[in-house]
N, C-alpha and C positions, 0 to 999 in steps of 0.2 A: 315256429322255432325261436325267432328273436324274442318273442314275449317270454318264452321259457328262460332264455338267458338273462333277461332283465330281472325276472322274478328271482332267479337263483342268486344273482348278484346282490339283491337287496335283502335276502333272507339267510344266507349261509356265511360262515366265516371265511377269511381269505384262503386258507388251505383247501377248503372244499370248493371254493370258486375256481382255484387253479386246476383242481381235478375236473370240474365241469368243462373248463376251457380245453383241457387235453382231450376230452372225449368229443366235444362238439366241433372244435376248430377244424380237424381233418375233414369232417363231413361237409362243413361250409366253406372249405378252402376256395372254391370258385368265386365266392363273394367276400373273401377275407381282405381286411386292410393290413398294410404292412406295419409291423411293430418291431422289426429287427431282421437279422440274418440267421440262417441255420448254420451255426458254426460253434466250435469250441475255441476258436481263436480269441485271445483277449483283446477285443476291439469293441468300441462303443460308437454309435452314431449320434453325434451331438446335434440338437435342433433348438432353435430360438424362435419364439413366437412374438407376435403383436407389434413388431417394429414396422418401419424404422423410427428411431427417435434421434433427434439431432445431438442430444447430449449423451444418452446411455449407449446407443449403438456404437459410436466410436470407442467408448470405454471398453465394451465387450470385444471389439476387434483388436484393440491393443493387448488385452489379456490373452486372447487366442494366439496372437503373434508371439507373445513372450514365451508361450509354451508349445509353439509349433503345432497347434491343433487346427483341425478343419471342422466346419460345421455347415448345416443347412439352415438358412434363415427363411421362415415362413412369414411372408410379408403381406400387409394390408395395402391394397392398391391406392386407397385414398391417402394414406400416410406416405406412400412412396412418391406420389405426385407432389405432396407438400415438402418432402425432404429428399429430392432426387440425388443429391450428392452423397447422402448416407447409403443409399442403395448402390450407387456406383462404387463406393468405397468397399462394400461387401464383395462385389464382383471382382474388383481390382485386387483384393487380398486373396483371391482364389477360393472363395466359399461358394456354396450353391444357393440359388434363389428358388424358393417355392412359393406358392400362393396360399395365403391364409384367408382370402376373400377380398372383394372390393371394399368391404367394411367388416365390422365385427359382429354382425347379426348371426344368430344361430341358423344354420342352413335350412332346417325343416320349417322355419317360419317364412322363408322366401317363396313367393308365389310361383316363380319360374326359375328354378335353380340352374337349369342349363344356361339360360341367358345371363344369369347373375355370374356364373363361373366364367363364361366366355368373355363377358365384359371385364372381369378381373384379370384374366390372362392377358387380354389385349392391352389393357392399360399398364399392367406391370411389365410386360415385355417391352413396351414403348419406353419406359423409364430405364429398365435394367440393361436393355440391349442384348439380352440372351434369351434362349428359349426357356419357357416355364413348363415343366412336365409333372410336377408333384404338387399335391394339395393336402393341407391339413384343415379339417373342419374346425371353425371357431368353437371353443369349449369342448371339442371332441364330440359335438352333437351331430348325430347321423341316423338316418333311417335307411331302409333298403332302397327307397325311391331316390334319396339324395346320393346314396352310394352309386346307384346306376347312372344318375345324372353326371356325376364326376367321371365315371368310366367312359360314358358316351362323349364326354368333352375331351377325351384323350389324356386324362389326369390319373396318375397313380395316387391312391389315398394312403397317406402315411399317418399313423397314430403314434403311440408310444408304448414301451414296455415298462418304463420307470420314469419318475420325476423327482425333483429336488424340493418340491413345495415352495417355490420361490415367489408365491403370492402371499406368504406370511412374513411378518417382520421379525425373523429369528435367524440370522445368518449362521450361527453355530449349528442349529438344527438342520438347515439346508445342507451344510457340508456333511454332517453326519449321515443324513438320509441319502445324499448322493453317493457316498462311499458304500453304505450298506446295501443299496439297491442295485448297484452296478452288476451286470451279468454279461458274459461273453455274447456278443452279437446284439445287444439291446439297443433300441432307439431310446435316447434320454431326452426328456422334455425340460427345457429351460425357457427363459424369456429375456429378451433384450429391451423390452419396454412393457408397459401395462396398458391394456385396452379393456375398458369396462363393458359389461353387458348393457347395450343401449336400452333394453327394457327395464333395467334396474341399476342405473349407474351408481358407482360408489368409488371413493378414492382408493388408489392402490398404495402398497407399501413404498416407502422411499428407501431404496436399498443401496448399499455400497456394492454394486455388482462386480467391480474390479476386485474388491477384497474377497468376495465369495469365490470368484473364479480363480483367484491366485491361491486359494486353499484347495479348491476342488480339483482343478486340472492337474497340479503336481501330485495330489493324492491318488488320482486315478493312474497317472503315469508310474508312480512308485509301485503300484500294484500290478504293473506290467501291461496296462491297457494302451493301445494306440487310439487316438481320438480323430474320428473321421466325420465327413459329411454323410448323409444318407447315400449319396451317389458312391462315395468311396467305400462305405460299409458293404454295399450290395455288389460291388465290382468283383466278379468271380465267385460270388456266393449266392445261394438260393435264398430268396426272401422268406422270412417267417411271417405268417399272416394270422390274424385273429378275427373272429366274427364280432365286429365292433358296432353295436347299435345301441344308442342311448339318447334320451331326450335332449 
């Protein structure tokens, strides 16, 4: 079934892919990854990947505070150990901490994913001082086996329903895409830092993250959205899940 989904994703246009998802996701709900909440409420779940970074993470925190927004930060354990104060600042500001991995390898390439995840959780909890219950696979890369490894490790897998393409150097496009792609209950993907693929490292964009967020956040608020962490998004709401399997 997962090979059918991957084939469909590569061969059909976006509208047809959405139709395939609507048909397939209910069947595969028991192995679905969370991509939002089932709601018509104007609420978004904001998520930030690849941090912490000693420069950009505080900038993101300041922007969130200015607009009274909450978010989930999916953190790399090795970076958390390098920059513990940035992680503790995230927690102190009332945001949620999730695991993005001990490092930024694609999980299907890891020989023992359960041990890798357990190591990441242990190290991140030691820095953050709070329980870690959610996981986002680096690059969204996931197989059925790695999904099961995450679930056996007690982690809820969280992917996303929309993104702002903040890996490109075009702030105006990021704002436009973020506003266009917002939907009630969606988990939105952003980054507070950049972590390359260890197998093919390349420099990331140098972004004015505060400037992007100072345009995006009030834009969402003006459209009536409340801005929550994944925890806040799911509080009192049923999760929306999708059969998410990709290389």
